[in-house]
C-alpha positions as CSV (number, residue, x, y, z in Angstrom):
1,X,97.0,42.1,79.0
2,X,100.3,39.8,78.9
3,X,100.1,37.1,81.3
4,X,103.4,36.5,83.5
5,X,105.8,34.0,82.5
6,X,106.0,31.1,84.9
7,X,109.6,30.6,85.8
8,X,109.2,28.2,89.0
9,X,109.1,24.5,88.8
10,X,106.5,24.3,91.5
11,X,104.5,27.2,89.7
12,X,104.2,25.0,86.5
13,X,102.9,22.0,88.5
14,X,100.3,24.1,90.3
15,X,99.4,25.9,87.0
16,X,98.8,22.5,85.3
17,X,96.8,21.2,88.6
18,X,94.5,24.1,88.6
19,X,94.1,24.0,84.9
20,X,93.0,20.6,85.0
21,X,90.6,21.7,88.1
22,X,89.1,24.5,85.9
23,X,88.5,22.3,82.9
24,X,86.8,19.8,85.4
25,X,84.7,22.6,87.0
26,X,83.5,23.9,83.7
27,X,82.5,20.4,82.6
28,X,80.6,20.0,85.9
29,X,78.8,23.2,85.8
30,X,77.9,23.2,82.0
31,X,76.4,19.5,82.3
32,X,73.2,20.4,83.6
33,X,72.7,23.2,80.7
34,X,73.7,20.6,78.0
35,X,71.9,17.6,79.5
36,X,68.4,17.4,77.5
37,X,67.2,14.6,80.1
38,X,66.7,17.5,82.4
39,X,63.9,19.9,81.9
40,X,65.2,23.1,80.7
41,X,63.8,26.1,78.7
42,X,62.9,25.6,75.0
43,X,65.3,27.5,72.6
44,X,63.6,30.7,71.2
45,X,63.5,29.3,67.7
46,X,61.7,26.1,68.5
47,X,59.3,28.1,70.8
48,X,58.3,30.1,68.0
49,X,57.7,27.3,66.0
50,X,55.5,25.6,68.7
51,X,53.5,28.9,69.1
52,X,52.8,28.9,65.2
53,X,51.8,25.4,65.4
54,X,49.4,25.9,68.3
55,X,47.9,29.1,66.6
56,X,47.4,27.2,63.4
57,X,45.3,24.3,65.4
58,X,43.3,26.7,67.2
59,X,42.2,28.1,63.8
60,X,41.7,24.8,62.2
61,X,39.4,23.6,65.1
62,X,37.9,27.3,65.9
63,X,34.1,26.1,64.6
64,X,34.5,22.8,66.1
65,X,32.4,22.3,69.3
66,X,32.9,18.6,70.1
67,X,36.3,18.1,72.1
68,X,36.4,14.5,71.6
69,X,36.2,14.6,67.6
70,X,39.0,17.1,67.8
71,X,41.2,15.0,69.9
72,X,40.3,12.1,67.5
73,X,41.4,14.0,64.6
74,X,44.6,15.3,66.2
75,X,45.5,11.4,67.2
76,X,44.1,9.9,64.2
77,X,46.6,10.3,61.7
78,X,49.2,8.7,64.2
79,X,47.5,5.4,64.4
80,X,48.8,2.3,63.2
81,X,52.6,2.4,62.4
82,X,55.6,4.6,63.3
83,X,55.7,8.1,62.3
84,X,58.5,10.8,63.0
85,X,56.1,13.6,62.6
86,X,55.5,15.7,66.0
87,X,52.7,14.3,67.9
88,X,50.1,16.5,70.1
89,X,48.8,15.8,73.6
90,X,46.1,17.7,75.3
91,X,45.3,18.0,79.3
92,X,43.3,20.1,81.1
93,X,44.6,23.1,83.2
94,X,45.4,20.6,86.1
95,X,47.4,18.4,84.0
96,X,45.0,15.3,83.4
97,X,45.6,13.8,80.0
98,X,42.7,14.0,77.6
99,X,43.0,11.3,74.8
100,X,40.8,8.9,72.9
101,X,43.6,6.1,73.0
102,X,44.9,3.7,75.8
103,X,47.5,5.2,78.0
104,X,49.7,2.2,78.0
105,X,51.9,3.8,75.5
106,X,55.5,4.6,76.4
107,X,54.9,8.2,75.1
108,X,52.0,8.6,77.8
109,X,54.2,7.6,80.5
110,X,56.8,9.9,79.6
111,X,54.1,12.8,79.3
112,X,52.9,11.9,82.7
113,X,56.2,12.1,84.2
114,X,57.0,15.5,82.4
115,X,53.8,17.1,83.6
116,X,54.7,16.2,87.2
117,X,58.2,17.4,86.9
118,X,57.5,21.0,85.7
119,X,55.5,24.0,86.7
120,X,52.2,24.1,84.6
121,X,51.8,27.9,84.8
122,X,55.7,28.6,84.2
123,X,57.7,29.0,80.8
124,X,57.1,26.0,78.6
125,X,60.0,23.6,78.9
126,X,61.4,20.3,77.2
127,X,62.6,17.0,78.3
128,X,64.2,14.0,76.8
129,X,63.2,10.6,77.4
130,X,65.2,8.2,75.7
131,X,65.0,9.3,72.1
132,X,61.7,11.0,72.5
133,X,61.3,14.8,73.3
134,X,58.4,16.1,74.9
135,X,58.0,20.2,75.0
136,X,55.0,22.2,76.5
137,X,52.8,23.4,77.8
138,X,51.4,26.0,75.6
139,X,47.8,27.3,76.6
140,X,45.4,26.6,73.8
141,X,41.6,27.0,73.4
142,X,39.7,23.9,71.8
143,X,35.9,23.7,71.9
144,X,35.7,26.5,73.8
145,X,37.5,25.2,76.6
146,X,41.1,26.5,77.9
147,X,43.5,23.6,77.8
148,X,47.1,22.8,77.9
149,X,49.0,21.5,74.6
150,X,52.1,19.4,74.4
151,X,54.2,18.4,71.6
152,X,56.1,15.1,71.5
153,X,58.7,14.1,68.7
154,X,61.5,11.7,67.7
155,X,64.9,13.0,68.8
156,X,67.4,11.9,66.2
157,X,70.1,14.3,67.3
158,X,73.1,12.6,69.0
159,X,73.5,13.7,72.8
160,X,76.3,16.5,73.5
161,X,80.0,15.1,73.6
162,X,80.4,15.9,77.0
163,X,77.2,14.1,77.9
164,X,78.3,10.9,76.0
165,X,81.5,11.2,78.0
166,X,79.9,11.0,81.2
167,X,77.5,8.2,80.3
168,X,80.6,6.0,79.1
169,X,83.4,5.9,81.6
170,X,85.8,4.5,79.1
171,X,85.3,7.2,76.7
172,X,85.5,9.8,79.6
173,X,88.8,8.2,80.6
174,X,90.2,8.4,77.1
175,X,89.1,11.9,76.7
176,X,90.9,12.8,80.0
177,X,94.0,11.1,79.0
178,X,93.7,12.9,75.7
179,X,93.5,16.0,77.2
180,X,96.0,15.6,80.1
181,X,98.9,13.8,77.9
182,X,99.9,16.9,75.9
183,X,100.3,18.8,79.4
184,X,102.0,16.1,81.1
185,X,104.5,15.4,78.3
186,X,105.2,19.2,78.1
187,X,105.8,19.1,81.9
188,X,108.1,16.1,81.7
189,X,110.2,17.8,79.0
190,X,110.1,21.1,81.0
191,X,111.4,19.0,83.9
192,X,113.9,16.7,82.0
193,X,115.6,19.3,79.8
194,X,117.5,21.5,82.7
195,X,118.3,18.3,84.7
196,X,119.8,16.7,81.5
197,X,122.1,19.7,80.8
198,X,123.0,19.5,84.7
199,X,123.6,15.8,84.2
200,X,126.1,16.6,81.0
201,X,127.7,19.3,82.9
202,X,128.5,16.9,85.8
203,X,129.7,14.4,83.5
204,X,132.3,17.0,82.1
205,X,133.4,17.7,85.5
206,X,133.8,14.1,86.3
207,X,135.9,14.0,83.2
208,X,138.1,16.7,84.4
209,X,136.6,19.5,82.3
210,X,136.1,22.3,84.9
211,X,134.2,24.6,82.5
212,X,131.3,27.1,83.5
213,X,128.0,26.5,81.4
214,X,125.9,29.6,81.2
215,X,123.0,27.7,79.9
216,X,122.7,25.8,83.4
217,X,121.4,29.4,84.7
218,X,118.2,29.1,82.4
219,X,114.8,27.6,82.9
220,X,112.8,27.3,86.2
221,X,113.9,29.3,89.2
222,X,115.1,25.9,91.1
223,X,117.1,24.8,88.1
224,X,118.5,28.3,87.6
225,X,119.5,28.3,91.5
226,X,121.1,24.9,91.0
227,X,122.8,26.0,87.8
228,X,124.3,28.8,89.5
229,X,125.4,27.0,92.4
230,X,127.0,24.5,90.2
231,X,128.9,27.1,88.2
232,X,130.1,28.6,91.4
233,X,131.2,25.2,92.6
234,X,133.2,24.7,89.1
235,X,134.8,28.3,89.5
236,X,135.8,27.4,93.0
237,X,137.4,24.1,92.2
238,X,139.2,26.0,89.3
239,X,140.6,28.5,91.6
240,X,141.5,25.8,94.2
241,X,143.3,23.3,91.7
242,X,145.1,26.3,89.9
243,X,146.3,27.8,93.5
244,X,147.6,24.3,94.6
245,X,149.6,23.8,91.3
246,X,151.1,27.4,91.3
247,X,152.0,26.8,94.8
248,X,153.8,23.6,93.9
249,X,155.5,25.4,91.0
250,X,156.6,28.4,93.4
251,X,158.2,26.0,96.0
252,X,160.0,23.8,93.6
253,X,161.4,27.0,91.9
254,X,162.4,28.6,95.1
255,X,164.3,25.5,96.2
256,X,166.6,25.7,93.3
257,X,168.4,29.0,94.8
258,X,169.8,27.3,97.9
259,X,170.3,24.2,96.2
260,X,172.4,26.1,93.5
261,X,174.3,27.9,96.5
262,X,175.0,24.4,98.1
263,X,176.6,23.0,94.8
264,X,178.8,26.0,94.4
265,X,180.1,26.0,98.0
266,X,180.8,22.2,97.7
267,X,182.6,22.9,94.4
268,X,184.6,25.6,96.4
269,X,185.3,23.1,99.1
270,X,186.7,20.5,96.6
271,X,188.9,22.9,95.0
272,X,190.5,24.0,98.2
273,X,190.5,20.6,100.1
274,X,190.5,18.3,97.3
275,X,188.4,15.3,96.4
276,X,186.8,13.5,99.4
277,X,184.3,10.9,99.8
278,X,182.1,13.1,101.9
279,X,182.1,16.0,99.4
280,X,181.5,13.5,96.6
281,X,178.4,12.2,98.5
282,X,177.3,15.9,99.1
283,X,177.6,16.6,95.4
284,X,175.8,13.2,94.4
285,X,172.9,14.1,96.7
286,X,172.8,17.5,95.4
287,X,172.4,16.4,91.9
288,X,169.6,13.8,92.9
289,X,167.9,16.8,94.6
290,X,168.2,18.9,91.6
291,X,166.8,16.3,89.3
292,X,163.9,15.7,91.9
293,X,163.2,19.5,91.8
294,X,163.4,19.7,87.9
295,X,160.7,16.8,87.9
296,X,158.6,18.6,90.2
297,X,158.6,21.7,88.2
298,X,158.0,19.6,84.9
299,X,154.9,18.2,86.9
300,X,153.7,21.6,88.0
301,X,154.1,23.1,84.7
302,X,152.2,20.4,82.9
303,X,149.4,20.7,85.9
304,X,149.0,24.2,85.7
305,X,145.6,25.0,84.3
306,X,145.8,21.7,82.6
307,X,142.1,21.3,83.7
308,X,141.1,24.2,81.8
309,X,143.0,23.6,78.3
310,X,141.2,20.6,77.0
311,X,140.5,19.6,73.2
312,X,139.5,16.7,71.1
313,X,141.8,15.3,68.7
314,X,142.8,11.9,67.2
315,X,144.9,9.7,69.5
316,X,147.4,9.1,66.4
317,X,148.4,12.8,66.6
318,X,149.1,12.4,70.2
319,X,151.2,9.1,70.5
320,X,152.6,8.1,66.9
321,X,155.8,10.2,67.2
322,X,156.2,9.1,70.8
323,X,156.1,5.4,69.9
324,X,158.3,6.0,66.9
325,X,161.0,7.6,68.8
326,X,160.8,5.0,71.7
327,X,161.1,2.2,68.9
328,X,164.3,3.8,67.6
329,X,165.8,4.3,71.0
330,X,165.1,0.5,71.8
331,X,167.0,-0.3,68.7
332,X,169.9,1.5,69.8
333,X,169.7,-0.5,73.1
334,X,169.1,-3.8,71.0
335,X,165.9,-4.3,72.2
336,X,162.7,-5.3,70.4
337,X,160.1,-2.5,70.6
338,X,156.7,-3.4,69.1
339,X,153.3,-1.8,68.9
340,X,149.8,-2.5,67.2
341,X,147.9,0.2,65.1
342,X,146.6,3.3,67.0
343,X,142.8,3.2,66.8
344,X,141.4,6.0,64.8
345,X,139.3,7.4,67.7
346,X,139.0,11.0,69.3
347,X,140.0,11.5,72.6
348,X,139.2,14.7,74.9
349,X,142.1,16.1,77.3
350,X,145.2,17.9,77.7
351,X,147.5,16.9,75.0
352,X,150.7,17.6,77.1
353,X,149.7,15.4,79.9
354,X,148.4,12.6,77.7
355,X,151.6,12.4,76.0
356,X,153.6,12.8,79.0
357,X,151.6,9.8,80.6
358,X,152.4,7.2,77.8
359,X,156.1,8.6,77.4
360,X,156.8,8.1,81.0
361,X,155.5,4.4,81.1
362,X,157.0,3.4,77.8
363,X,160.6,4.9,78.6
364,X,160.4,2.9,81.9
365,X,159.7,-0.2,80.1
366,X,162.7,0.4,77.8
367,X,164.9,1.2,80.7
368,X,164.0,-1.9,82.8
369,X,163.2,-4.4,80.0
370,X,165.8,-6.9,79.0
371,X,165.1,-7.4,75.4
372,X,161.4,-7.0,74.5
373,X,158.8,-4.5,74.8
374,X,155.1,-4.8,73.7
375,X,152.6,-2.0,73.6
376,X,148.9,-2.7,72.8
377,X,146.0,-0.4,72.0
378,X,142.4,-1.8,72.5
379,X,139.4,0.4,72.2
380,X,135.9,-0.9,72.9
381,X,132.7,0.4,74.4
382,X,134.0,3.9,74.6
383,X,137.0,3.0,76.5
384,X,140.7,2.9,75.4
385,X,142.9,0.6,77.1
386,X,146.9,0.6,76.7
387,X,149.0,-2.2,77.7
388,X,152.9,-1.8,78.0
389,X,154.7,-5.1,78.8
390,X,158.3,-5.6,79.3
391,X,160.6,-8.5,80.3
392,X,162.5,-7.0,83.1
393,X,162.8,-8.1,86.8
394,X,159.3,-6.8,87.5
395,X,157.9,-5.8,90.7
396,X,157.0,-7.7,93.7
397,X,153.3,-8.3,94.5
398,X,153.2,-6.3,97.5
399,X,154.6,-3.3,95.9
400,X,152.4,-2.9,92.7
401,X,150.1,-0.4,94.0
402,X,152.8,1.5,95.8
403,X,154.9,2.3,92.6
404,X,152.4,5.3,91.8
405,X,153.1,7.0,95.2
406,X,155.4,10.1,94.7
407,X,159.1,9.3,95.8
408,X,158.2,5.7,96.2
409,X,161.4,3.5,95.3
410,X,161.0,0.1,94.6
411,X,163.3,-2.3,96.7
412,X,164.5,-4.7,94.2
413,X,167.1,-4.4,91.4
414,X,164.6,-3.0,89.1
415,X,165.2,0.5,90.8
416,X,168.2,-0.2,92.6
417,X,170.6,1.5,90.2
418,X,168.3,3.6,88.0
419,X,168.8,7.0,89.8
420,X,165.3,7.6,89.4
421,X,163.4,10.0,91.8
422,X,160.2,8.0,92.0
423,X,158.1,10.7,90.5
424,X,157.6,9.5,86.9
425,X,154.9,6.9,87.6
426,X,153.3,9.6,90.0
427,X,153.2,12.0,87.1
428,X,151.5,9.2,84.9
429,X,149.1,8.5,87.4
430,X,148.0,12.1,88.1
431,X,147.6,12.9,84.5
432,X,145.5,9.6,83.9
433,X,143.3,10.5,86.9
434,X,142.8,14.2,85.8
435,X,141.3,12.4,82.7
436,X,138.9,9.9,84.7
437,X,140.9,7.1,83.6
438,X,142.7,4.4,85.6
439,X,146.2,3.0,85.8
440,X,147.3,-0.3,87.3
441,X,150.3,-2.4,87.5
442,X,150.3,-6.1,87.0
443,X,152.7,-9.0,86.4
444,X,153.3,-9.4,82.6
445,X,153.3,-12.4,80.5
446,X,156.7,-11.5,79.3
447,X,157.9,-11.8,82.9
448,X,158.4,-8.3,83.9
449,X,155.9,-5.7,84.4
450,X,152.7,-4.8,82.8
451,X,151.1,-1.3,83.1
452,X,147.5,-1.0,81.9
453,X,145.9,2.6,81.3
454,X,142.3,3.0,80.8
455,X,140.8,6.1,79.3
456,X,137.4,7.2,78.2
457,X,136.9,8.1,74.7
458,X,135.1,11.1,73.2
459,X,131.5,10.7,71.9
460,X,131.0,12.9,69.0
461,X,127.6,14.4,69.1
């Protein structure tokens, strides 16, 4: 019969608990049967040998009528020195020891204890005293008397392993640890693997990779439920983000129709009535509105499903061409544009968003810088930092955080005549945030603005 697979975390814990309890119960129940220090039945083979010894003894002394002489002969060969051969003891039917020697010997004390602990009329038994084993009694007839025969012998066999464990607590502790450690390691592994998968999936989501992972729905039932809920959350976030981005794209697209009609009506009015400050102002604001809608459409196009299209690629393939073009444009404007070597590292993300983010920052620096723009790449501790400095007018301290808000216009000369819509840095900040990065504005050592971008690097496993 095939045992059912345990898929519950609590089921595995209880299984290990009951398995440990079963092992302890087996050890406790088997200990009395393994402990030779308790009186127990003599094994069949040993009992046959004892009966054979008893029969030979009866035959040897069948013609002897003096019991004392028989006892002397049985004990005589054991006097004076150690002997590991069996030693015979004789008692009457009431258990009184019959011997020609003094009873101060340890063997006689052990025999007396053995006689009082067993049933003399029952099955022959044996019991261990230290390293001395006593077995009996066997009914025997000597000198025409009914007596009982006992056999004592040296016990040279080591005690059972389980018995040694219970006698020595340190060894018992070591044995329990030896048995339980593999079970605990297996349990720790069974718990850690699904948890690590869930942790890696959570990190991917934190980095903007909203990808369903089917492997999360494997393992114990508790982790399967957690993995299924996690995947459902990822799908819901994907749908929510995609819906919001498509809504922004649809709204921006729909705004273009009335704007186009407005500009056409303004052109017709200009043709009929001629130029006027009012009509020129309408046309200027309409152009600004059209530019704003174009940038909103660009933002929505970049962001729609951008959280689903991620890939790993070298940073040089992303930004080398952008920096080269920016350097050429800066030269045409008589400005110095410099950048250090791009690190040979991999980065994970949406290529269009990453390219647009740096392009916006670099072109802002070229636009507002007076004569110098510096770009520096630094990679350390799985983190990439991109610093863009210019020597322009800069931004007031109180407005450094606000410049990343959509449609925010800086009140200084830096933005007064630029004609910008205030969406460039907002687009950049959104792209960097989608890649679990950071972007901050500071005062530059060159006197203008410094933009610092931080992005996590990919770890190739």
